[in-house]
C-alpha positions as CSV (number, residue, x, y, z in Angstrom):
1,X,70.1,110.9,81.4
2,X,70.0,108.5,78.5
3,X,72.3,105.6,78.5
4,X,74.0,106.9,75.3
5,X,74.6,110.4,76.7
6,X,76.0,109.0,79.9
7,X,78.3,106.7,78.0
8,X,79.6,109.6,76.0
9,X,80.2,111.6,79.2
10,X,82.1,108.8,80.8
11,X,84.1,108.1,77.6
12,X,85.2,111.7,76.9
13,X,88.6,112.0,75.1
14,X,89.8,114.3,77.9
15,X,91.9,112.4,80.5
16,X,93.8,114.1,83.3
17,X,97.5,113.3,83.4
18,X,98.1,110.3,85.7
19,X,99.4,111.3,89.1
20,X,101.6,109.4,91.5
21,X,100.2,106.0,92.3
22,X,100.3,106.7,96.0
23,X,98.0,109.7,95.9
24,X,95.2,110.8,93.5
25,X,94.9,114.6,93.4
26,X,91.4,116.0,93.0
27,X,90.9,119.4,91.3
28,X,88.5,121.7,92.9
29,X,88.7,120.4,96.4
30,X,89.0,123.9,97.7
31,X,88.7,124.5,101.4
32,X,88.2,120.8,102.2
33,X,91.6,120.0,100.6
34,X,94.1,118.8,103.2
35,X,97.6,120.3,102.7
36,X,100.3,117.7,102.0
37,X,102.8,118.9,104.6
38,X,104.2,118.0,108.0
39,X,104.4,120.4,111.0
40,X,106.6,120.0,114.1
41,X,106.4,121.9,117.4
42,X,109.5,122.0,119.6
43,X,110.2,123.4,123.1
44,X,113.1,123.1,125.5
45,X,112.4,123.3,129.2
46,X,114.7,124.9,131.8
47,X,115.9,121.5,132.8
48,X,116.9,120.9,129.2
49,X,114.1,118.4,128.6
50,X,113.1,118.5,124.9
51,X,109.4,118.2,124.0
52,X,108.6,117.5,120.4
53,X,105.2,117.0,118.7
54,X,104.8,116.4,114.9
55,X,102.0,115.6,112.5
56,X,101.5,114.9,108.8
57,X,98.3,116.8,107.8
58,X,97.1,114.0,105.5
59,X,97.1,111.4,108.2
60,X,96.6,113.5,111.3
61,X,98.5,111.0,113.4
62,X,100.2,113.1,116.1
63,X,103.6,111.8,117.3
64,X,105.1,113.1,120.5
65,X,108.3,112.4,122.4
66,X,110.3,113.9,125.3
67,X,113.9,113.3,126.1
68,X,117.1,114.9,127.5
69,X,119.7,115.7,124.8
70,X,123.4,116.3,124.6
71,X,125.0,119.7,124.0
72,X,125.1,119.2,120.3
73,X,121.3,118.3,120.2
74,X,121.9,115.5,117.7
75,X,118.8,113.6,118.8
76,X,116.6,116.7,118.6
77,X,117.8,117.8,115.2
78,X,117.5,114.2,113.8
79,X,113.9,113.9,115.1
80,X,112.9,117.3,113.5
81,X,114.5,116.6,110.1
82,X,113.2,113.1,110.0
83,X,109.6,114.6,109.8
84,X,110.7,116.7,106.8
85,X,108.5,119.6,108.1
86,X,107.2,122.5,106.1
87,X,106.9,124.4,109.4
88,X,108.8,124.2,112.7
89,X,107.1,125.9,115.6
90,X,109.2,127.3,118.4
91,X,108.7,129.7,121.2
92,X,109.8,133.3,120.9
93,X,111.8,132.8,124.0
94,X,114.0,130.4,122.1
95,X,115.6,133.2,120.1
96,X,119.4,133.1,120.4
97,X,119.6,129.7,122.0
98,X,122.1,127.1,121.0
99,X,119.3,124.8,119.9
100,X,117.8,127.3,117.6
101,X,121.1,128.3,116.0
102,X,121.8,124.6,115.2
103,X,118.2,124.2,113.8
104,X,118.4,127.2,111.6
105,X,121.6,125.8,109.9
106,X,119.7,122.6,109.0
107,X,116.3,124.0,108.1
108,X,115.5,125.0,104.5
109,X,113.0,127.7,105.8
110,X,113.1,129.9,109.0
111,X,111.2,128.5,112.0
112,X,107.8,129.9,112.9
113,X,107.8,131.8,116.2
114,X,104.8,131.5,118.5
115,X,104.1,133.2,121.8
116,X,105.2,131.2,124.8
117,X,101.7,131.0,126.1
118,X,100.7,128.8,123.1
119,X,103.0,126.1,124.6
120,X,100.5,125.5,127.4
121,X,101.2,122.4,129.4
122,X,97.7,122.2,130.9
123,X,96.1,122.3,127.5
124,X,98.5,119.6,126.3
125,X,97.7,117.4,129.2
126,X,94.0,117.8,128.5
127,X,94.6,116.8,124.8
128,X,96.5,113.7,126.0
129,X,93.7,112.7,128.3
130,X,91.1,113.1,125.6
131,X,93.1,111.4,122.8
132,X,93.7,107.8,122.1
133,X,97.4,107.7,123.1
134,X,99.5,104.7,122.1
135,X,102.8,103.9,123.8
136,X,102.2,105.9,127.0
137,X,100.2,105.0,130.1
138,X,97.8,107.6,131.5
139,X,99.7,107.6,134.7
140,X,102.8,108.9,132.9
141,X,101.1,111.9,131.2
142,X,102.1,114.3,134.0
143,X,105.8,113.5,133.6
144,X,105.7,114.4,129.8
145,X,105.1,118.1,130.4
146,X,107.4,119.3,127.6
147,X,105.8,116.9,125.1
148,X,102.3,118.1,126.2
149,X,103.3,121.7,125.7
150,X,104.6,121.0,122.2
151,X,101.3,119.2,121.4
152,X,99.2,122.1,122.6
153,X,101.1,124.5,120.4
154,X,100.9,122.2,117.4
155,X,97.1,121.7,117.7
156,X,96.5,125.4,118.1
157,X,98.6,126.2,115.0
158,X,96.7,123.6,112.9
159,X,93.4,125.1,113.9
160,X,94.3,128.8,113.6
161,X,96.6,128.9,110.6
162,X,95.8,125.8,108.5
163,X,92.1,125.7,109.4
164,X,92.3,122.0,110.4
165,X,89.8,121.2,113.1
166,X,89.5,117.5,113.9
167,X,86.7,115.7,115.8
168,X,89.2,113.3,117.3
169,X,92.9,113.3,118.0
170,X,95.2,110.2,117.6
171,X,98.5,110.4,119.4
172,X,101.5,108.0,119.4
173,X,104.3,108.4,122.0
174,X,107.7,107.2,120.9
175,X,110.3,106.8,123.6
176,X,113.7,108.2,122.7
177,X,115.4,104.9,123.7
178,X,113.3,103.1,121.0
179,X,114.8,105.3,118.1
180,X,118.2,105.0,116.5
181,X,119.6,108.5,115.9
182,X,120.7,109.2,112.3
183,X,121.8,112.8,112.0
184,X,121.2,114.8,108.9
185,X,124.7,114.7,107.5
186,X,124.7,110.9,107.8
187,X,121.3,110.7,106.1
188,X,122.6,112.8,103.2
189,X,125.9,110.9,102.9
190,X,124.2,107.5,102.8
191,X,121.6,108.7,100.4
192,X,118.7,107.4,102.5
193,X,115.9,109.6,101.1
194,X,117.6,112.6,99.4
195,X,119.8,113.1,96.4
196,X,119.0,111.3,93.1
197,X,116.8,108.3,92.4
198,X,119.6,106.0,93.5
199,X,118.7,106.3,97.1
200,X,117.9,103.7,99.7
201,X,114.2,104.7,99.7
202,X,114.2,104.0,96.0
203,X,114.9,100.3,96.6
204,X,111.4,99.8,97.8
205,X,108.1,100.3,95.9
206,X,105.3,101.4,98.2
207,X,101.8,101.6,96.8
208,X,100.1,104.0,99.3
209,X,101.0,107.4,100.5
210,X,100.9,106.2,104.1
211,X,103.4,103.4,103.3
212,X,105.7,105.7,101.6
213,X,105.7,108.1,104.5
214,X,106.3,105.3,107.0
215,X,109.2,104.0,104.9
216,X,110.9,107.4,104.9
217,X,110.4,107.8,108.6
218,X,111.7,104.3,109.3
219,X,114.9,105.0,107.3
220,X,115.6,108.3,109.0
221,X,114.6,107.0,112.4
222,X,115.2,103.3,112.5
223,X,113.9,101.3,115.4
224,X,116.2,100.5,118.3
225,X,113.7,98.2,120.0
226,X,114.7,94.6,119.3
227,X,111.2,93.2,119.8
228,X,109.7,95.6,117.2
229,X,112.4,94.8,114.7
230,X,111.9,91.1,115.1
231,X,108.1,91.4,114.7
232,X,108.7,93.3,111.4
233,X,111.2,90.7,110.3
234,X,108.7,87.9,111.0
235,X,106.1,89.7,108.9
236,X,108.5,90.3,106.0
237,X,109.6,86.7,106.0
238,X,105.9,85.5,105.9
239,X,105.2,87.6,102.9
240,X,108.4,86.8,101.1
241,X,107.8,83.0,101.5
242,X,104.2,83.2,100.2
243,X,104.3,84.4,96.6
244,X,100.5,84.2,96.3
245,X,99.9,86.3,99.4
246,X,102.5,88.9,98.4
247,X,101.1,89.4,94.9
248,X,97.5,89.6,96.2
249,X,98.4,92.2,98.8
250,X,100.2,94.3,96.1
251,X,97.1,94.1,93.9
252,X,94.7,95.3,96.6
253,X,96.8,98.1,98.1
254,X,96.2,100.6,95.3
255,X,92.5,100.6,96.1
256,X,93.5,101.8,99.6
257,X,96.1,104.3,98.5
258,X,94.5,107.3,100.2
259,X,92.5,105.7,103.0
260,X,94.4,107.8,105.6
261,X,93.4,111.0,103.7
262,X,89.8,109.9,103.5
263,X,89.6,109.4,107.2
264,X,91.0,112.9,107.8
265,X,88.5,114.4,105.5
266,X,85.7,112.5,107.1
267,X,86.5,113.9,110.6
268,X,87.7,117.3,109.6
269,X,85.5,120.3,110.3
270,X,85.7,122.7,107.2
271,X,85.5,126.5,107.5
272,X,82.8,126.7,104.8
273,X,80.4,124.2,103.3
274,X,80.2,125.6,99.8
275,X,80.2,124.0,96.4
276,X,83.8,122.9,96.5
277,X,83.2,121.2,99.9
278,X,80.2,119.4,98.5
279,X,82.4,118.0,95.6
280,X,85.0,116.9,98.0
281,X,82.5,115.3,100.4
282,X,80.9,113.3,97.5
283,X,84.3,112.2,96.3
284,X,85.2,111.1,99.8
285,X,82.1,109.0,100.1
286,X,82.7,107.3,96.7
287,X,86.3,106.5,97.5
288,X,85.6,105.4,101.0
289,X,83.0,102.9,99.6
290,X,85.6,101.3,97.3
291,X,88.2,101.3,100.1
292,X,85.8,99.6,102.5
293,X,85.1,97.0,99.8
294,X,88.8,96.2,99.6
295,X,89.4,95.9,103.3
296,X,87.7,92.4,103.8
297,X,89.5,91.1,100.7
298,X,92.8,92.2,102.1
299,X,92.0,90.7,105.5
300,X,91.1,87.4,103.9
301,X,94.4,87.4,102.1
302,X,96.3,87.6,105.4
303,X,94.3,84.9,107.1
304,X,97.0,82.2,106.8
305,X,99.9,84.4,108.0
306,X,100.3,84.2,111.8
307,X,102.9,87.1,111.8
308,X,100.3,89.4,110.2
309,X,97.4,88.5,112.5
310,X,97.3,91.9,114.3
311,X,97.2,93.8,111.1
312,X,94.4,91.5,109.8
313,X,92.3,92.2,112.9
314,X,92.4,96.0,112.3
315,X,91.0,95.4,108.8
316,X,87.9,93.5,109.9
317,X,84.5,94.5,111.4
318,X,83.2,97.3,109.1
319,X,79.5,96.7,108.5
320,X,78.7,100.1,106.8
321,X,79.5,98.8,103.4
322,X,75.9,97.5,102.8
323,X,74.5,100.8,103.7
324,X,76.8,102.6,101.4
325,X,76.0,100.1,98.6
326,X,72.3,100.9,99.1
327,X,72.7,104.6,98.5
328,X,75.8,105.0,96.3
329,X,76.3,104.0,92.7
330,X,78.8,101.2,92.1
331,X,80.5,102.8,89.1
332,X,84.2,103.6,90.0
333,X,84.9,107.4,90.2
334,X,87.4,107.4,87.4
335,X,89.3,110.5,86.2
336,X,88.5,113.6,84.2
337,X,85.0,113.7,82.7
338,X,84.4,110.2,84.0
339,X,85.0,111.4,87.6
340,X,82.8,114.4,86.9
341,X,79.9,112.2,85.7
342,X,80.4,109.9,88.6
343,X,79.9,112.8,91.0
344,X,76.5,113.6,89.3
345,X,75.4,110.0,89.6
346,X,77.0,109.2,93.0
347,X,73.7,108.6,94.6
348,X,71.4,106.0,93.0
349,X,68.2,107.1,91.2
350,X,64.9,107.2,93.1
351,X,66.6,107.8,96.5
352,X,65.6,111.6,96.5
353,X,63.0,113.0,94.1
354,X,64.5,116.6,94.0
355,X,67.9,115.1,93.2
356,X,66.3,113.2,90.2
357,X,64.8,116.4,88.9
358,X,68.1,118.3,89.1
359,X,69.8,115.4,87.3
360,X,67.2,115.5,84.5
361,X,68.0,119.2,83.9
362,X,71.8,118.4,83.9
363,X,71.1,115.6,81.4
364,X,69.3,117.8,79.0
365,X,72.0,120.4,79.0
366,X,74.7,117.8,78.4
367,X,72.7,116.3,75.5
368,X,72.5,119.8,74.0
369,X,76.3,120.3,74.3
370,X,76.9,117.0,72.5
371,X,74.4,118.1,69.8
372,X,76.3,121.4,69.3
373,X,79.5,119.4,68.9
374,X,78.0,117.1,66.2
375,X,76.7,120.1,64.3
376,X,80.0,121.9,64.2
377,X,81.9,118.7,63.3
378,X,79.8,118.2,60.3
379,X,79.9,121.9,59.3
380,X,83.7,122.1,59.5
381,X,85.1,118.6,58.8
382,X,88.6,119.8,58.0
383,X,89.0,121.3,61.5
384,X,88.9,117.9,63.3
385,X,86.7,119.4,66.1
386,X,86.7,117.4,69.3
387,X,84.6,118.0,72.5
388,X,86.7,118.0,75.6
389,X,86.3,118.6,79.3
390,X,88.2,120.3,82.1
391,X,87.2,120.6,85.7
392,X,87.4,124.4,86.0
393,X,86.7,125.3,82.4
394,X,83.9,122.9,81.7
395,X,83.2,121.6,78.1
396,X,85.1,123.2,75.3
397,X,86.1,122.6,71.6
398,X,89.5,121.4,70.4
399,X,90.3,121.9,66.7
400,X,93.0,122.5,64.1
401,X,92.1,125.8,62.5
402,X,89.8,128.7,62.9
403,X,86.1,129.5,62.1
404,X,84.0,132.6,62.4
405,X,81.7,131.3,65.1
406,X,84.5,130.0,67.3
407,X,85.2,132.3,70.2
408,X,88.0,132.7,72.8
409,X,90.4,130.8,70.7
410,X,93.7,129.9,72.4
411,X,96.6,127.7,71.1
412,X,97.3,124.4,73.0
413,X,99.8,121.8,72.0
414,X,99.5,122.1,68.2
415,X,95.7,122.6,68.3
416,X,93.3,125.4,69.4
417,X,90.8,125.5,72.2
418,X,87.7,127.6,71.8
419,X,84.0,127.9,72.6
420,X,80.8,129.3,71.1
421,X,77.9,131.5,72.4
422,X,75.6,128.5,72.5
423,X,78.3,126.3,74.3
424,X,78.9,129.0,76.9
425,X,75.2,129.2,77.6
426,X,74.8,125.5,78.0
427,X,77.9,125.3,80.2
428,X,76.3,127.9,82.5
429,X,73.1,125.9,82.7
430,X,75.1,122.8,83.4
431,X,76.9,124.4,86.3
432,X,73.7,125.6,87.8
433,X,72.3,122.1,87.7
434,X,75.6,120.6,89.0
435,X,75.4,122.8,92.1
436,X,71.9,121.6,92.9
437,X,72.9,118.0,92.3
438,X,75.9,118.3,94.7
439,X,73.8,119.9,97.4
440,X,71.1,117.2,97.2
441,X,73.8,114.5,97.2
442,X,75.2,115.9,100.5
443,X,71.8,116.0,102.0
444,X,71.3,112.3,101.2
445,X,74.7,111.4,102.5
446,X,74.5,113.4,105.7
447,X,73.2,110.5,107.8
448,X,75.9,108.2,106.4
449,X,78.6,110.7,107.2
450,X,77.5,110.8,110.8
451,X,77.7,107.0,111.1
452,X,81.1,106.9,109.4
453,X,82.4,109.6,111.8
454,X,81.4,107.3,114.7
455,X,83.6,104.7,113.2
456,X,86.6,107.1,112.7
457,X,88.9,105.6,115.4
458,X,88.6,102.1,113.8
459,X,89.0,103.5,110.3
460,X,92.1,105.4,111.5
461,X,93.5,102.1,112.9
462,X,92.7,100.4,109.6
463,X,94.5,103.1,107.7
464,X,97.6,102.7,109.9
465,X,97.4,98.9,109.3
466,X,97.3,99.5,105.6
467,X,100.4,101.7,105.7
468,X,102.3,99.2,107.8
469,X,101.2,96.4,105.4
470,X,102.3,98.4,102.4
471,X,105.8,98.9,104.0
472,X,106.1,95.2,104.8
473,X,105.1,94.2,101.3
474,X,107.7,96.6,99.9
475,X,110.4,95.1,102.2
476,X,109.3,91.5,101.2
477,X,109.4,92.3,97.5
478,X,112.9,93.7,97.9
479,X,114.1,90.6,99.8
480,X,112.7,88.3,97.2
481,X,114.1,90.2,94.2
482,X,117.6,90.9,95.6
483,X,118.2,87.5,97.3
484,X,118.6,89.2,100.7
485,X,118.9,87.3,103.9
486,X,117.4,87.9,107.3
487,X,120.0,89.4,109.7
488,X,120.3,88.1,113.2
489,X,120.0,91.0,115.7
490,X,120.8,91.1,119.4
491,X,121.0,93.7,122.1
492,X,124.7,92.9,122.7
493,X,127.2,91.0,120.7
494,X,129.4,91.1,117.6
495,X,128.7,92.8,114.2
496,X,129.6,90.3,111.5
497,X,128.5,90.6,107.9
498,X,129.6,88.0,105.4
499,X,129.7,88.8,101.7
500,X,127.7,92.1,102.2
501,X,126.8,94.0,99.1
502,X,126.2,97.7,98.7
503,X,122.4,98.0,98.3
504,X,122.1,101.0,96.0
505,X,125.2,100.3,94.0
506,X,123.9,96.8,93.3
507,X,120.6,98.2,92.1
508,X,122.4,100.7,89.8
509,X,124.3,97.9,88.1
510,X,121.2,95.8,87.7
511,X,119.5,98.7,85.9
512,X,122.2,98.6,83.1
513,X,122.1,94.9,82.8
514,X,125.3,94.1,84.7
515,X,125.9,91.5,87.4
516,X,127.2,92.8,90.7
517,X,130.7,91.7,91.5
518,X,131.5,92.8,95.0
519,X,135.3,92.3,94.8
520,X,135.4,94.8,91.9
521,X,134.0,97.6,93.9
522,X,134.4,97.2,97.6
523,X,135.3,94.9,100.4
524,X,132.7,92.1,100.2
525,X,134.1,89.5,102.5
526,X,133.7,89.3,106.3
527,X,133.5,92.4,108.4
528,X,134.0,91.4,112.0
529,X,133.7,93.8,115.0
530,X,133.6,91.9,118.2
531,X,133.7,92.8,121.9
532,X,137.5,92.3,121.8
533,X,138.0,94.4,118.7
534,X,135.5,97.2,118.6
535,X,137.9,99.6,116.8
536,X,139.4,99.0,113.4
537,X,141.7,101.1,111.3
538,X,141.6,100.8,107.6
539,X,144.4,102.1,105.3
540,X,144.9,101.8,101.6
541,X,145.5,103.6,98.4
542,X,143.0,106.2,97.0
543,X,140.2,104.5,95.0
544,X,140.7,101.2,96.8
545,X,137.2,101.1,98.1
546,X,137.5,102.3,101.7
547,X,134.7,104.8,101.5
548,X,132.4,102.3,99.8
549,X,133.1,99.7,102.4
550,X,132.1,102.1,105.2
551,X,128.9,103.2,103.4
552,X,128.0,99.6,102.7
553,X,128.2,98.7,106.4
554,X,126.2,101.8,107.4
555,X,123.4,101.1,104.9
556,X,123.2,97.4,105.9
557,X,122.9,98.3,109.6
558,X,120.1,100.8,108.9
559,X,118.2,98.4,106.7
560,X,118.4,95.7,109.3
561,X,117.0,98.0,112.0
562,X,114.2,99.1,109.7
563,X,113.2,95.4,109.6
564,X,114.4,94.7,106.1
565,X,116.4,91.8,104.9
566,X,119.9,92.8,103.7
567,X,122.0,91.8,100.7
568,X,124.6,89.5,102.2
569,X,125.4,85.8,102.6
570,X,124.8,86.0,106.3
571,X,124.8,88.7,109.0
572,X,124.8,89.0,112.7
573,X,124.3,92.6,114.0
574,X,124.1,94.4,117.3
575,X,121.2,96.9,117.7
576,X,122.8,100.4,117.8
577,X,121.2,103.5,119.2
578,X,123.0,106.0,117.1
579,X,125.0,106.1,113.9
580,X,127.6,108.8,113.3
581,X,129.7,109.2,110.1
582,X,132.4,111.6,108.9
583,X,133.1,111.0,105.3
584,X,134.3,113.0,102.3
585,X,136.2,116.2,102.0
586,X,137.1,118.7,99.3
587,X,140.6,118.3,97.8
588,X,140.6,121.9,96.6
589,X,143.5,124.0,97.9
590,X,141.3,127.1,98.0
591,X,138.7,125.3,100.1
592,X,141.1,123.4,102.4
593,X,140.6,125.7,105.3
594,X,136.8,125.6,105.3
595,X,136.7,121.9,104.7
596,X,139.0,121.3,107.6
597,X,136.9,123.5,109.9
598,X,133.9,121.4,108.8
599,X,135.8,118.2,109.6
600,X,136.5,119.5,113.1
601,X,132.9,120.5,113.7
602,X,131.7,117.1,112.6
603,X,134.3,115.4,114.8
604,X,133.2,117.5,117.8
605,X,129.6,116.5,117.1
606,X,130.6,112.8,117.2
607,X,132.6,113.1,120.4
608,X,129.7,114.8,122.2
609,X,127.0,112.4,120.9
610,X,128.7,109.0,120.8
611,X,128.5,106.4,123.5
612,X,128.7,102.6,123.9
613,X,125.5,102.1,121.9
614,X,126.9,104.0,118.9
615,X,128.5,102.9,115.6
616,X,131.0,105.5,114.3
617,X,132.4,105.4,110.7
618,X,135.2,107.8,109.9
619,X,136.8,108.4,106.5
620,X,139.9,110.4,106.0
621,X,139.8,112.8,109.0
622,X,142.5,115.4,109.1
623,X,143.3,115.7,105.4
624,X,142.7,119.5,105.2
625,X,145.7,120.5,107.3
626,X,149.4,119.9,107.7
627,X,150.4,116.2,107.8
628,X,151.8,116.4,111.4
629,X,148.8,118.3,112.7
630,X,146.3,116.0,111.0
631,X,148.1,112.9,112.3
632,X,148.2,114.2,115.9
633,X,144.6,115.2,115.9
634,X,143.6,111.8,114.5
635,X,145.6,110.0,117.1
636,X,144.0,112.0,120.0
637,X,140.6,111.6,118.4
638,X,141.0,107.8,118.1
639,X,142.1,107.6,121.7
640,X,139.0,109.4,122.9
641,X,136.8,107.1,120.8
642,X,138.5,104.1,122.3
643,X,137.9,105.5,125.8
644,X,134.2,105.9,125.0
645,X,134.1,102.2,123.9
646,X,132.2,102.9,120.7
647,X,132.1,100.6,117.7
648,X,134.3,102.4,115.2
649,X,135.7,101.8,111.7
650,X,138.4,104.4,110.9
651,X,139.6,104.7,107.3
652,X,142.7,106.9,107.0
653,X,145.8,107.7,105.1
654,X,147.8,108.1,108.3
655,X,149.4,104.6,108.5
656,X,151.1,105.7,111.7
657,X,147.8,105.2,113.5
658,X,148.4,101.5,113.3
659,X,150.7,102.1,116.4
660,X,147.5,102.4,118.4
661,X,147.5,98.6,118.4
662,X,150.0,98.5,121.2
663,X,148.2,101.0,123.4
664,X,144.8,99.4,123.6
665,X,144.0,95.7,124.2
666,X,140.6,96.0,122.3
667,X,142.3,97.2,119.2
668,X,142.1,94.7,116.3
669,X,144.6,95.2,113.5
670,X,144.0,93.0,110.5
671,X,146.6,92.9,107.7
672,X,145.6,91.4,104.4
673,X,147.2,91.5,101.0
674,X,145.4,93.9,98.7
675,X,145.8,91.4,95.8
676,X,143.3,89.1,97.7
677,X,139.6,89.4,98.0
678,X,139.7,92.9,99.4
679,X,140.8,95.9,97.3
680,X,142.3,97.6,100.4
681,X,143.7,96.5,103.7
682,X,145.7,97.7,106.7
683,X,149.2,98.1,105.3
684,X,152.2,100.4,105.6
685,X,152.8,102.9,102.8
686,X,156.5,103.6,101.9
687,X,155.9,106.7,99.8
688,X,157.0,110.0,101.3
689,X,154.5,112.8,101.8
690,X,155.5,116.5,101.6
691,X,154.2,118.7,104.4
692,X,151.6,121.3,103.4
693,X,152.8,124.8,103.5
694,X,150.8,127.3,105.6
695,X,150.5,128.8,109.1
696,X,152.3,126.8,111.8
697,X,149.9,124.6,113.8
698,X,146.8,125.9,111.8
699,X,145.1,122.6,112.3
700,X,145.5,122.6,116.1
701,X,144.2,126.2,116.3
702,X,141.1,125.3,114.3
703,X,140.6,122.1,116.3
704,X,140.8,124.0,119.6
705,X,137.6,125.9,118.7
706,X,135.7,122.7,118.0
707,X,137.1,119.6,119.8
708,X,137.2,119.1,123.6
709,X,140.2,120.7,125.3
710,X,141.6,117.4,126.5
711,X,141.6,116.0,122.9
712,X,143.5,119.1,121.6
713,X,145.9,119.1,124.5
714,X,146.8,115.4,123.8
715,X,147.3,116.3,120.2
716,X,149.7,119.2,121.2
717,X,151.8,116.9,123.3
718,X,152.2,114.5,120.4
719,X,152.7,116.8,117.5
720,X,156.4,117.6,118.3
721,X,157.1,113.8,118.5
722,X,155.4,113.4,115.1
723,X,157.3,116.3,113.6
724,X,160.6,114.8,114.9
725,X,159.8,111.4,113.5
726,X,158.8,112.7,110.1
727,X,161.8,115.0,109.9
728,X,164.3,112.2,110.8
729,X,162.7,109.9,108.3
730,X,162.7,112.6,105.6
731,X,166.4,113.5,106.3
732,X,167.6,109.9,106.4
733,X,165.9,109.0,103.2
734,X,167.1,112.2,101.5
735,X,170.8,111.6,102.5
736,X,170.6,108.0,101.4
737,X,169.1,109.1,98.1
738,X,172.0,111.4,97.3
739,X,174.5,108.6,98.2
740,X,172.6,106.1,96.1
741,X,172.5,108.4,93.2
742,X,176.3,109.0,93.3
743,X,176.9,105.2,93.5
744,X,174.7,104.6,90.5
745,X,176.5,107.2,88.5
746,X,179.9,105.7,89.3
747,X,178.7,102.3,88.3
748,X,177.4,103.6,84.9
749,X,180.8,105.3,84.3
750,X,182.6,102.0,84.9
751,X,180.3,100.2,82.6
752,X,181.3,102.6,79.8
753,X,185.1,102.3,80.6
754,X,187.8,100.1,78.9
755,X,188.8,98.3,82.0
756,X,189.2,94.5,81.9
757,X,186.5,92.3,83.5
758,X,188.9,91.3,86.3
759,X,189.5,95.0,87.2
760,X,185.8,95.8,87.0
761,X,184.9,93.0,89.4
762,X,187.5,94.2,91.9
763,X,186.3,97.9,91.7
764,X,182.6,96.9,92.0
765,X,183.0,94.8,95.1
766,X,183.0,97.7,97.7
767,X,180.3,99.6,95.8
768,X,178.0,96.5,95.8
769,X,178.4,96.1,99.5
770,X,177.6,99.8,100.1
771,X,174.5,99.6,97.8
772,X,173.2,96.6,99.7
773,X,173.7,98.3,103.0
774,X,171.9,101.5,101.8
775,X,169.0,99.5,100.4
776,X,168.6,97.6,103.7
777,X,168.5,100.8,105.7
778,X,165.9,102.4,103.4
779,X,163.6,99.4,103.9
780,X,163.9,99.7,107.7
781,X,162.9,103.3,107.6
782,X,160.0,102.7,105.3
783,X,158.7,100.0,107.6
784,X,159.2,102.0,110.8
């Protein structure tokens, strides 16, 4: 191929639309294309041990775990949804079980049922023994029978249904105690990865697909292992404090954006080795060459960072780059026609004689196509004819109008696309030559592929290191840009955040050019939960910022356990093992019944799953029913949480709950003027509330179907007391209101009379005394 013709091929006006920076999609990869999806297999043993195995097909890193769960299966559902699976595999014997019923409510698609024999523990144990398992000693394989059964079913499904056969299996075991449980409703409420672009995951800019996947997983399943969190904090701090290192890492990461996918393709065993497979194989070799060239540069960049030393070691020691350079052309693959030409010239000239002959034929056909284009452009100058290329269609003509010799004309974006008989003929010859070139390329690269497969375990470790480094760089960039601080974490101790800021709200204001002012939106001063005060009640008017305050604390805790720095002046946090939230409800009268039922279901979920390692955030529980019922249920619910010794922030409009202070020594009640730094505080509200009309004790009847019996029974014993107190308060204030109104009318009548001033003063004296007495009594009732 002449230099001029090759230059034209590489500089074609056709360019594919740019894809996501974290993944470049190849057209025509066919049956060697790896599906971009996650799959999870799940089984529950007779002893209620949960075995779970998951994998993302584009990294083929299997993750398994086994644990005992509560009756509400919060840990199981959280683990399944965190993987965002396209398929959830369960045994047919699980039909009708409580676990499957809960899963089906959360999943967007029905589960995939497999025969029970596919969950073979013996096969799973063999896979664990053959694989490189991280996080689990070989002596413990036998005890993880449920996890092994799930792994066996998952592997079988990948091979039979998705046609993914791997030469090697990489497995990571994650202990349940090392994971903080964040249920699906909490993840949605806190906007961790779902909803609009204003999510927590949107705060961080990852540059690789593996880093993006690791970020999402870390947010949905934060670490609960203190040593792991501190190691990640050390690495983030090292990158944040070295501007040159951080910028260099961010520059090199895009060259490694799909290293994990390349390793999977390298070790995959395709069903067919046709033309599409040949294309994908050559593309893989070209991209792998450029990725291997970037690895030593990235390792050199990390040389001075002690906290990144383990990641650096995983990037070193690949000596196949020289062999690849000897065979492969150094031109970057590019996109569109440039990528197509790079495939034809992937192998250097004079490496294989038959390959050179096939390329000569391809060159001649391409020269003829360019000659046809020049002829038509001169013949029809007004049509502005351009020669363009598409992967599936080949070379075609783009023009403004029609001409007799132009065939197969179709409109496209204000222009027309067509061909000619001669162009069709040359395209056919070109494709014939391309097939021969691709097959010869694969023959030349066969030996290199075998050597690369032998290095697959180390390449897989390097891909994992790149993903981890991408996540760390994203966390460091956020810390540097937002002025975040490193939180101090401990296994036990207080939770204290000073001048904390809502992460996503702050970013939203920055996007519109506004400075964040914490006092304008939510409580931004200290938030102290110590051992002596692990339960706080927050009351205040609507719109005062109570919900934002709770969401802020929840987001900060999750970011801290991801290993991120957090937007605050200072922070000391205790590692939590589960986070439960109950926030938001519909104010619609028509939906009040269903919203209250949902409240009770969520409250029951919290009571069954919370323990001393939990952080519970409740906002406006009991709003969907009668005032007395809601207050009684909230009181009993709070008592149960206090017995469980969980860390809890409870925002409510039931100011009567402040009476809990006298019942529990670990209750901390902080009263602060709402005109101060905070927009809300714990305070008494003097305004009367009318009881909702409806069926008597509707709230208690609904609660009985959801909450534990002892909680409902406690609420029943209290509701009569609450009713009596509310009735007395309502009657007293109503009578005094009538008396006050009569007094005011008499005073107005006297003001309009003709009595002398001395007479008026004498008549007003008893009424003034009565008015002062009435006002004093009203104030006592309001403060009761």
